[in-house]
mmCIF file of the N, C-alpha and C atoms, coordinates in Angstrom:
data_MODEL
# 
_entry.id   MODEL 
# 
loop_
_atom_site.group_PDB 
_atom_site.id 
_atom_site.type_symbol 
_atom_site.label_atom_id 
_atom_site.label_alt_id 
_atom_site.label_comp_id 
_atom_site.label_asym_id 
_atom_site.label_entity_id 
_atom_site.label_seq_id 
_atom_site.pdbx_PDB_ins_code 
_atom_site.Cartn_x 
_atom_site.Cartn_y 
_atom_site.Cartn_z 
_atom_site.occupancy 
_atom_site.B_iso_or_equiv 
_atom_site.pdbx_formal_charge 
_atom_site.auth_seq_id 
_atom_site.auth_comp_id 
_atom_site.auth_asym_id 
_atom_site.auth_atom_id 
_atom_site.pdbx_PDB_model_num 
ATOM 1   N N  . UNK A 1 1  ? 0.963  -17.940 8.292   1.00 0.00 ? 1  UNK A N  1 
ATOM 2   C CA . UNK A 1 1  ? 2.045  -17.623 7.387   1.00 0.00 ? 1  UNK A CA 1 
ATOM 3   C C  . UNK A 1 1  ? 1.642  -18.042 5.975   1.00 0.00 ? 1  UNK A C  1 
ATOM 4   N N  . UNK A 1 2  ? 1.886  -17.135 5.056   1.00 0.00 ? 2  UNK A N  1 
ATOM 5   C CA . UNK A 1 2  ? 1.527  -17.423 3.674   1.00 0.00 ? 2  UNK A CA 1 
ATOM 6   C C  . UNK A 1 2  ? 2.617  -18.254 3.014   1.00 0.00 ? 2  UNK A C  1 
ATOM 7   N N  . UNK A 1 3  ? 2.159  -19.095 2.140   1.00 0.00 ? 3  UNK A N  1 
ATOM 8   C CA . UNK A 1 3  ? 3.123  -19.911 1.405   1.00 0.00 ? 3  UNK A CA 1 
ATOM 9   C C  . UNK A 1 3  ? 3.699  -19.096 0.247   1.00 0.00 ? 3  UNK A C  1 
ATOM 10  N N  . UNK A 1 4  ? 4.762  -19.584 -0.305  1.00 0.00 ? 4  UNK A N  1 
ATOM 11  C CA . UNK A 1 4  ? 5.378  -18.925 -1.446  1.00 0.00 ? 4  UNK A CA 1 
ATOM 12  C C  . UNK A 1 4  ? 4.379  -18.838 -2.593  1.00 0.00 ? 4  UNK A C  1 
ATOM 13  N N  . UNK A 1 5  ? 3.601  -19.883 -2.791  1.00 0.00 ? 5  UNK A N  1 
ATOM 14  C CA . UNK A 1 5  ? 2.625  -19.878 -3.878  1.00 0.00 ? 5  UNK A CA 1 
ATOM 15  C C  . UNK A 1 5  ? 1.593  -18.766 -3.679  1.00 0.00 ? 5  UNK A C  1 
ATOM 16  N N  . UNK A 1 6  ? 1.156  -18.525 -2.438  1.00 0.00 ? 6  UNK A N  1 
ATOM 17  C CA . UNK A 1 6  ? 0.202  -17.448 -2.157  1.00 0.00 ? 6  UNK A CA 1 
ATOM 18  C C  . UNK A 1 6  ? 0.801  -16.088 -2.517  1.00 0.00 ? 6  UNK A C  1 
ATOM 19  N N  . UNK A 1 7  ? 2.062  -15.885 -2.190  1.00 0.00 ? 7  UNK A N  1 
ATOM 20  C CA . UNK A 1 7  ? 2.725  -14.621 -2.498  1.00 0.00 ? 7  UNK A CA 1 
ATOM 21  C C  . UNK A 1 7  ? 2.858  -14.422 -4.004  1.00 0.00 ? 7  UNK A C  1 
ATOM 22  N N  . UNK A 1 8  ? 3.217  -15.482 -4.718  1.00 0.00 ? 8  UNK A N  1 
ATOM 23  C CA . UNK A 1 8  ? 3.342  -15.399 -6.174  1.00 0.00 ? 8  UNK A CA 1 
ATOM 24  C C  . UNK A 1 8  ? 1.980  -15.108 -6.804  1.00 0.00 ? 8  UNK A C  1 
ATOM 25  N N  . UNK A 1 9  ? 0.952  -15.747 -6.299  1.00 0.00 ? 9  UNK A N  1 
ATOM 26  C CA . UNK A 1 9  ? -0.395 -15.535 -6.828  1.00 0.00 ? 9  UNK A CA 1 
ATOM 27  C C  . UNK A 1 9  ? -0.830 -14.079 -6.654  1.00 0.00 ? 9  UNK A C  1 
ATOM 28  N N  . UNK A 1 10 ? -0.558 -13.484 -5.489  1.00 0.00 ? 10 UNK A N  1 
ATOM 29  C CA . UNK A 1 10 ? -0.898 -12.080 -5.254  1.00 0.00 ? 10 UNK A CA 1 
ATOM 30  C C  . UNK A 1 10 ? -0.101 -11.164 -6.175  1.00 0.00 ? 10 UNK A C  1 
ATOM 31  N N  . UNK A 1 11 ? 1.167  -11.477 -6.381  1.00 0.00 ? 11 UNK A N  1 
ATOM 32  C CA . UNK A 1 11 ? 2.001  -10.681 -7.262  1.00 0.00 ? 11 UNK A CA 1 
ATOM 33  C C  . UNK A 1 11 ? 1.457  -10.717 -8.685  1.00 0.00 ? 11 UNK A C  1 
ATOM 34  N N  . UNK A 1 12 ? 1.091  -11.885 -9.174  1.00 0.00 ? 12 UNK A N  1 
ATOM 35  C CA . UNK A 1 12 ? 0.552  -12.005 -10.521 1.00 0.00 ? 12 UNK A CA 1 
ATOM 36  C C  . UNK A 1 12 ? -0.786 -11.275 -10.656 1.00 0.00 ? 12 UNK A C  1 
ATOM 37  N N  . UNK A 1 13 ? -1.586 -11.295 -9.599  1.00 0.00 ? 13 UNK A N  1 
ATOM 38  C CA . UNK A 1 13 ? -2.852 -10.578 -9.618  1.00 0.00 ? 13 UNK A CA 1 
ATOM 39  C C  . UNK A 1 13 ? -2.591 -9.071  -9.715  1.00 0.00 ? 13 UNK A C  1 
ATOM 40  N N  . UNK A 1 14 ? -1.613 -8.572  -8.952  1.00 0.00 ? 14 UNK A N  1 
ATOM 41  C CA . UNK A 1 14 ? -1.273 -7.152  -9.004  1.00 0.00 ? 14 UNK A CA 1 
ATOM 42  C C  . UNK A 1 14 ? -0.738 -6.770  -10.377 1.00 0.00 ? 14 UNK A C  1 
ATOM 43  N N  . UNK A 1 15 ? 0.063  -7.636  -10.976 1.00 0.00 ? 15 UNK A N  1 
ATOM 44  C CA . UNK A 1 15 ? 0.602  -7.375  -12.321 1.00 0.00 ? 15 UNK A CA 1 
ATOM 45  C C  . UNK A 1 15 ? -0.541 -7.263  -13.321 1.00 0.00 ? 15 UNK A C  1 
ATOM 46  N N  . UNK A 1 16 ? -1.509 -8.148  -13.209 1.00 0.00 ? 16 UNK A N  1 
ATOM 47  C CA . UNK A 1 16 ? -2.649 -8.130  -14.130 1.00 0.00 ? 16 UNK A CA 1 
ATOM 48  C C  . UNK A 1 16 ? -3.413 -6.823  -14.035 1.00 0.00 ? 16 UNK A C  1 
ATOM 49  N N  . UNK A 1 17 ? -3.677 -6.366  -12.815 1.00 0.00 ? 17 UNK A N  1 
ATOM 50  C CA . UNK A 1 17 ? -4.385 -5.097  -12.643 1.00 0.00 ? 17 UNK A CA 1 
ATOM 51  C C  . UNK A 1 17 ? -3.554 -3.929  -13.166 1.00 0.00 ? 17 UNK A C  1 
ATOM 52  N N  . UNK A 1 18 ? -2.252 -3.948  -12.922 1.00 0.00 ? 18 UNK A N  1 
ATOM 53  C CA . UNK A 1 18 ? -1.391 -2.866  -13.403 1.00 0.00 ? 18 UNK A CA 1 
ATOM 54  C C  . UNK A 1 18 ? -1.382 -2.814  -14.928 1.00 0.00 ? 18 UNK A C  1 
ATOM 55  N N  . UNK A 1 19 ? -1.331 -3.963  -15.570 1.00 0.00 ? 19 UNK A N  1 
ATOM 56  C CA . UNK A 1 19 ? -1.350 -4.000  -17.036 1.00 0.00 ? 19 UNK A CA 1 
ATOM 57  C C  . UNK A 1 19 ? -2.670 -3.478  -17.601 1.00 0.00 ? 19 UNK A C  1 
ATOM 58  N N  . UNK A 1 20 ? -3.743 -3.636  -16.841 1.00 0.00 ? 20 UNK A N  1 
ATOM 59  C CA . UNK A 1 20 ? -5.059 -3.160  -17.282 1.00 0.00 ? 20 UNK A CA 1 
ATOM 60  C C  . UNK A 1 20 ? -5.259 -1.681  -16.967 1.00 0.00 ? 20 UNK A C  1 
ATOM 61  N N  . UNK A 1 21 ? -4.251 -1.041  -16.389 1.00 0.00 ? 21 UNK A N  1 
ATOM 62  C CA . UNK A 1 21 ? -4.348 0.377   -16.086 1.00 0.00 ? 21 UNK A CA 1 
ATOM 63  C C  . UNK A 1 21 ? -4.900 0.682   -14.705 1.00 0.00 ? 21 UNK A C  1 
ATOM 64  N N  . UNK A 1 22 ? -5.146 -0.325  -13.914 1.00 0.00 ? 22 UNK A N  1 
ATOM 65  C CA . UNK A 1 22 ? -5.674 -0.153  -12.559 1.00 0.00 ? 22 UNK A CA 1 
ATOM 66  C C  . UNK A 1 22 ? -4.514 -0.130  -11.561 1.00 0.00 ? 22 UNK A C  1 
ATOM 67  N N  . UNK A 1 23 ? -3.711 0.924   -11.651 1.00 0.00 ? 23 UNK A N  1 
ATOM 68  C CA . UNK A 1 23 ? -2.488 0.986   -10.850 1.00 0.00 ? 23 UNK A CA 1 
ATOM 69  C C  . UNK A 1 23 ? -2.754 1.069   -9.352  1.00 0.00 ? 23 UNK A C  1 
ATOM 70  N N  . UNK A 1 24 ? -3.765 1.823   -8.957  1.00 0.00 ? 24 UNK A N  1 
ATOM 71  C CA . UNK A 1 24 ? -4.050 1.950   -7.523  1.00 0.00 ? 24 UNK A CA 1 
ATOM 72  C C  . UNK A 1 24 ? -4.516 0.615   -6.951  1.00 0.00 ? 24 UNK A C  1 
ATOM 73  N N  . UNK A 1 25 ? -5.304 -0.125  -7.689  1.00 0.00 ? 25 UNK A N  1 
ATOM 74  C CA . UNK A 1 25 ? -5.739 -1.444  -7.233  1.00 0.00 ? 25 UNK A CA 1 
ATOM 75  C C  . UNK A 1 25 ? -4.539 -2.371  -7.072  1.00 0.00 ? 25 UNK A C  1 
ATOM 76  N N  . UNK A 1 26 ? -3.615 -2.307  -8.014  1.00 0.00 ? 26 UNK A N  1 
ATOM 77  C CA . UNK A 1 26 ? -2.409 -3.133  -7.928  1.00 0.00 ? 26 UNK A CA 1 
ATOM 78  C C  . UNK A 1 26 ? -1.602 -2.772  -6.684  1.00 0.00 ? 26 UNK A C  1 
ATOM 79  N N  . UNK A 1 27 ? -1.494 -1.473  -6.397  1.00 0.00 ? 27 UNK A N  1 
ATOM 80  C CA . UNK A 1 27 ? -0.772 -1.043  -5.187  1.00 0.00 ? 27 UNK A CA 1 
ATOM 81  C C  . UNK A 1 27 ? -1.458 -1.548  -3.923  1.00 0.00 ? 27 UNK A C  1 
ATOM 82  N N  . UNK A 1 28 ? -2.788 -1.500  -3.906  1.00 0.00 ? 28 UNK A N  1 
ATOM 83  C CA . UNK A 1 28 ? -3.526 -1.984  -2.735  1.00 0.00 ? 28 UNK A CA 1 
ATOM 84  C C  . UNK A 1 28 ? -3.285 -3.479  -2.518  1.00 0.00 ? 28 UNK A C  1 
ATOM 85  N N  . UNK A 1 29 ? -3.273 -4.229  -3.589  1.00 0.00 ? 29 UNK A N  1 
ATOM 86  C CA . UNK A 1 29 ? -3.020 -5.670  -3.479  1.00 0.00 ? 29 UNK A CA 1 
ATOM 87  C C  . UNK A 1 29 ? -1.631 -5.915  -2.903  1.00 0.00 ? 29 UNK A C  1 
ATOM 88  N N  . UNK A 1 30 ? -0.654 -5.167  -3.383  1.00 0.00 ? 30 UNK A N  1 
ATOM 89  C CA . UNK A 1 30 ? 0.712  -5.349  -2.890  1.00 0.00 ? 30 UNK A CA 1 
ATOM 90  C C  . UNK A 1 30 ? 0.846  -4.890  -1.437  1.00 0.00 ? 30 UNK A C  1 
ATOM 91  N N  . UNK A 1 31 ? 0.113  -3.845  -1.053  1.00 0.00 ? 31 UNK A N  1 
ATOM 92  C CA . UNK A 1 31 ? 0.165  -3.378  0.339   1.00 0.00 ? 31 UNK A CA 1 
ATOM 93  C C  . UNK A 1 31 ? -0.377 -4.419  1.308   1.00 0.00 ? 31 UNK A C  1 
ATOM 94  N N  . UNK A 1 32 ? -1.329 -5.209  0.872   1.00 0.00 ? 32 UNK A N  1 
ATOM 95  C CA . UNK A 1 32 ? -1.899 -6.245  1.730   1.00 0.00 ? 32 UNK A CA 1 
ATOM 96  C C  . UNK A 1 32 ? -0.857 -7.278  2.119   1.00 0.00 ? 32 UNK A C  1 
ATOM 97  N N  . UNK A 1 33 ? 0.178  -7.428  1.300   1.00 0.00 ? 33 UNK A N  1 
ATOM 98  C CA . UNK A 1 33 ? 1.232  -8.408  1.564   1.00 0.00 ? 33 UNK A CA 1 
ATOM 99  C C  . UNK A 1 33 ? 2.328  -7.881  2.486   1.00 0.00 ? 33 UNK A C  1 
ATOM 100 N N  . UNK A 1 34 ? 2.363  -6.572  2.728   1.00 0.00 ? 34 UNK A N  1 
ATOM 101 C CA . UNK A 1 34 ? 3.437  -6.014  3.535   1.00 0.00 ? 34 UNK A CA 1 
ATOM 102 C C  . UNK A 1 34 ? 3.344  -6.495  4.972   1.00 0.00 ? 34 UNK A C  1 
ATOM 103 N N  . UNK A 1 35 ? 4.490  -6.635  5.570   1.00 0.00 ? 35 UNK A N  1 
ATOM 104 C CA . UNK A 1 35 ? 4.544  -7.069  6.954   1.00 0.00 ? 35 UNK A CA 1 
ATOM 105 C C  . UNK A 1 35 ? 4.326  -5.864  7.862   1.00 0.00 ? 35 UNK A C  1 
ATOM 106 N N  . UNK A 1 36 ? 3.383  -5.944  8.783   1.00 0.00 ? 36 UNK A N  1 
ATOM 107 C CA . UNK A 1 36 ? 3.105  -4.798  9.655   1.00 0.00 ? 36 UNK A CA 1 
ATOM 108 C C  . UNK A 1 36 ? 4.226  -4.517  10.658  1.00 0.00 ? 36 UNK A C  1 
ATOM 109 N N  . UNK A 1 37 ? 5.093  -5.480  10.929  1.00 0.00 ? 37 UNK A N  1 
ATOM 110 C CA . UNK A 1 37 ? 6.141  -5.279  11.932  1.00 0.00 ? 37 UNK A CA 1 
ATOM 111 C C  . UNK A 1 37 ? 7.380  -4.591  11.361  1.00 0.00 ? 37 UNK A C  1 
ATOM 112 N N  . UNK A 1 38 ? 7.400  -4.344  10.062  1.00 0.00 ? 38 UNK A N  1 
ATOM 113 C CA . UNK A 1 38 ? 8.546  -3.697  9.444   1.00 0.00 ? 38 UNK A CA 1 
ATOM 114 C C  . UNK A 1 38 ? 8.105  -2.328  8.899   1.00 0.00 ? 38 UNK A C  1 
ATOM 115 N N  . UNK A 1 39 ? 8.547  -1.220  9.524   1.00 0.00 ? 39 UNK A N  1 
ATOM 116 C CA . UNK A 1 39 ? 8.122  0.099   9.044   1.00 0.00 ? 39 UNK A CA 1 
ATOM 117 C C  . UNK A 1 39 ? 8.716  0.415   7.676   1.00 0.00 ? 39 UNK A C  1 
ATOM 118 N N  . UNK A 1 40 ? 7.950  1.116   6.868   1.00 0.00 ? 40 UNK A N  1 
ATOM 119 C CA . UNK A 1 40 ? 8.404  1.520   5.544   1.00 0.00 ? 40 UNK A CA 1 
ATOM 120 C C  . UNK A 1 40 ? 9.072  2.876   5.629   1.00 0.00 ? 40 UNK A C  1 
ATOM 121 N N  . UNK A 1 41 ? 10.110 3.102   4.842   1.00 0.00 ? 41 UNK A N  1 
ATOM 122 C CA . UNK A 1 41 ? 10.722 4.428   4.820   1.00 0.00 ? 41 UNK A CA 1 
ATOM 123 C C  . UNK A 1 41 ? 9.729  5.464   4.314   1.00 0.00 ? 41 UNK A C  1 
ATOM 124 N N  . UNK A 1 42 ? 9.779  6.666   4.890   1.00 0.00 ? 42 UNK A N  1 
ATOM 125 C CA . UNK A 1 42 ? 8.839  7.713   4.508   1.00 0.00 ? 42 UNK A CA 1 
ATOM 126 C C  . UNK A 1 42 ? 9.065  8.164   3.071   1.00 0.00 ? 42 UNK A C  1 
ATOM 127 N N  . UNK A 1 43 ? 10.307 8.309   2.678   1.00 0.00 ? 43 UNK A N  1 
ATOM 128 C CA . UNK A 1 43 ? 10.619 8.769   1.336   1.00 0.00 ? 43 UNK A CA 1 
ATOM 129 C C  . UNK A 1 43 ? 11.788 7.959   0.806   1.00 0.00 ? 43 UNK A C  1 
ATOM 130 N N  . UNK A 1 44 ? 11.535 7.085   -0.122  1.00 0.00 ? 44 UNK A N  1 
ATOM 131 C CA . UNK A 1 44 ? 12.588 6.208   -0.640  1.00 0.00 ? 44 UNK A CA 1 
ATOM 132 C C  . UNK A 1 44 ? 13.612 6.963   -1.478  1.00 0.00 ? 44 UNK A C  1 
ATOM 133 N N  . UNK A 1 45 ? 13.272 8.136   -1.973  1.00 0.00 ? 45 UNK A N  1 
ATOM 134 C CA . UNK A 1 45 ? 14.214 8.889   -2.783  1.00 0.00 ? 45 UNK A CA 1 
ATOM 135 C C  . UNK A 1 45 ? 15.358 9.440   -1.935  1.00 0.00 ? 45 UNK A C  1 
ATOM 136 N N  . UNK A 1 46 ? 15.141 9.573   -0.634  1.00 0.00 ? 46 UNK A N  1 
ATOM 137 C CA . UNK A 1 46 ? 16.190 10.079  0.245   1.00 0.00 ? 46 UNK A CA 1 
ATOM 138 C C  . UNK A 1 46 ? 17.281 9.044   0.496   1.00 0.00 ? 46 UNK A C  1 
ATOM 139 N N  . UNK A 1 47 ? 17.012 7.810   0.216   1.00 0.00 ? 47 UNK A N  1 
ATOM 140 C CA . UNK A 1 47 ? 17.976 6.750   0.447   1.00 0.00 ? 47 UNK A CA 1 
ATOM 141 C C  . UNK A 1 47 ? 19.037 6.762   -0.657  1.00 0.00 ? 47 UNK A C  1 
ATOM 142 N N  . UNK A 1 48 ? 20.281 6.794   -0.277  1.00 0.00 ? 48 UNK A N  1 
ATOM 143 C CA . UNK A 1 48 ? 21.356 6.703   -1.251  1.00 0.00 ? 48 UNK A CA 1 
ATOM 144 C C  . UNK A 1 48 ? 22.239 5.536   -0.886  1.00 0.00 ? 48 UNK A C  1 
ATOM 145 N N  . UNK A 1 49 ? 22.683 4.835   -1.882  1.00 0.00 ? 49 UNK A N  1 
ATOM 146 C CA . UNK A 1 49 ? 23.583 3.713   -1.666  1.00 0.00 ? 49 UNK A CA 1 
ATOM 147 C C  . UNK A 1 49 ? 25.003 4.169   -1.973  1.00 0.00 ? 49 UNK A C  1 
ATOM 148 N N  . UNK A 1 50 ? 25.907 3.802   -1.115  1.00 0.00 ? 50 UNK A N  1 
ATOM 149 C CA . UNK A 1 50 ? 27.298 4.177   -1.316  1.00 0.00 ? 50 UNK A CA 1 
ATOM 150 C C  . UNK A 1 50 ? 28.157 2.937   -1.228  1.00 0.00 ? 50 UNK A C  1 
ATOM 151 N N  . UNK A 1 51 ? 29.068 2.836   -2.153  1.00 0.00 ? 51 UNK A N  1 
ATOM 152 C CA . UNK A 1 51 ? 30.006 1.717   -2.119  1.00 0.00 ? 51 UNK A CA 1 
ATOM 153 C C  . UNK A 1 51 ? 31.121 2.048   -1.128  1.00 0.00 ? 51 UNK A C  1 
ATOM 154 N N  . UNK A 1 52 ? 31.645 1.025   -0.499  1.00 0.00 ? 52 UNK A N  1 
ATOM 155 C CA . UNK A 1 52 ? 32.762 1.224   0.431   1.00 0.00 ? 52 UNK A CA 1 
ATOM 156 C C  . UNK A 1 52 ? 33.990 1.668   -0.348  1.00 0.00 ? 52 UNK A C  1 
ATOM 157 N N  . UNK A 1 53 ? 34.771 2.524   0.269   1.00 0.00 ? 53 UNK A N  1 
ATOM 158 C CA . UNK A 1 53 ? 35.984 2.989   -0.412  1.00 0.00 ? 53 UNK A CA 1 
ATOM 159 C C  . UNK A 1 53 ? 36.993 1.832   -0.459  1.00 0.00 ? 53 UNK A C  1 
ATOM 160 N N  . UNK A 1 54 ? 37.862 1.769   -1.457  1.00 0.00 ? 54 UNK A N  1 
ATOM 161 C CA . UNK A 1 54 ? 38.805 0.658   -1.632  1.00 0.00 ? 54 UNK A CA 1 
ATOM 162 C C  . UNK A 1 54 ? 39.760 0.497   -0.457  1.00 0.00 ? 54 UNK A C  1 
ATOM 163 N N  . UNK A 1 55 ? 40.070 1.581   0.246   1.00 0.00 ? 55 UNK A N  1 
ATOM 164 C CA . UNK A 1 55 ? 41.038 1.506   1.336   1.00 0.00 ? 55 UNK A CA 1 
ATOM 165 C C  . UNK A 1 55 ? 40.468 0.943   2.629   1.00 0.00 ? 55 UNK A C  1 
ATOM 166 N N  . UNK A 1 56 ? 39.162 0.676   2.691   1.00 0.00 ? 56 UNK A N  1 
ATOM 167 C CA . UNK A 1 56 ? 38.564 0.224   3.950   1.00 0.00 ? 56 UNK A CA 1 
ATOM 168 C C  . UNK A 1 56 ? 38.198 -1.220  3.934   1.00 0.00 ? 56 UNK A C  1 
# 
């Protein structure tokens, strides 16, 4: 299990690459942190958030 500091360090590394224009490298770094037991949605744009109606 990674510590919080390890996760922050990876995030900062990805930010650095993104700022330098290396967006794909930054994405790869962030993908390494993803949990394999949690599937990712195929298309995040299809997700819509709806607020509950006041009567419920």
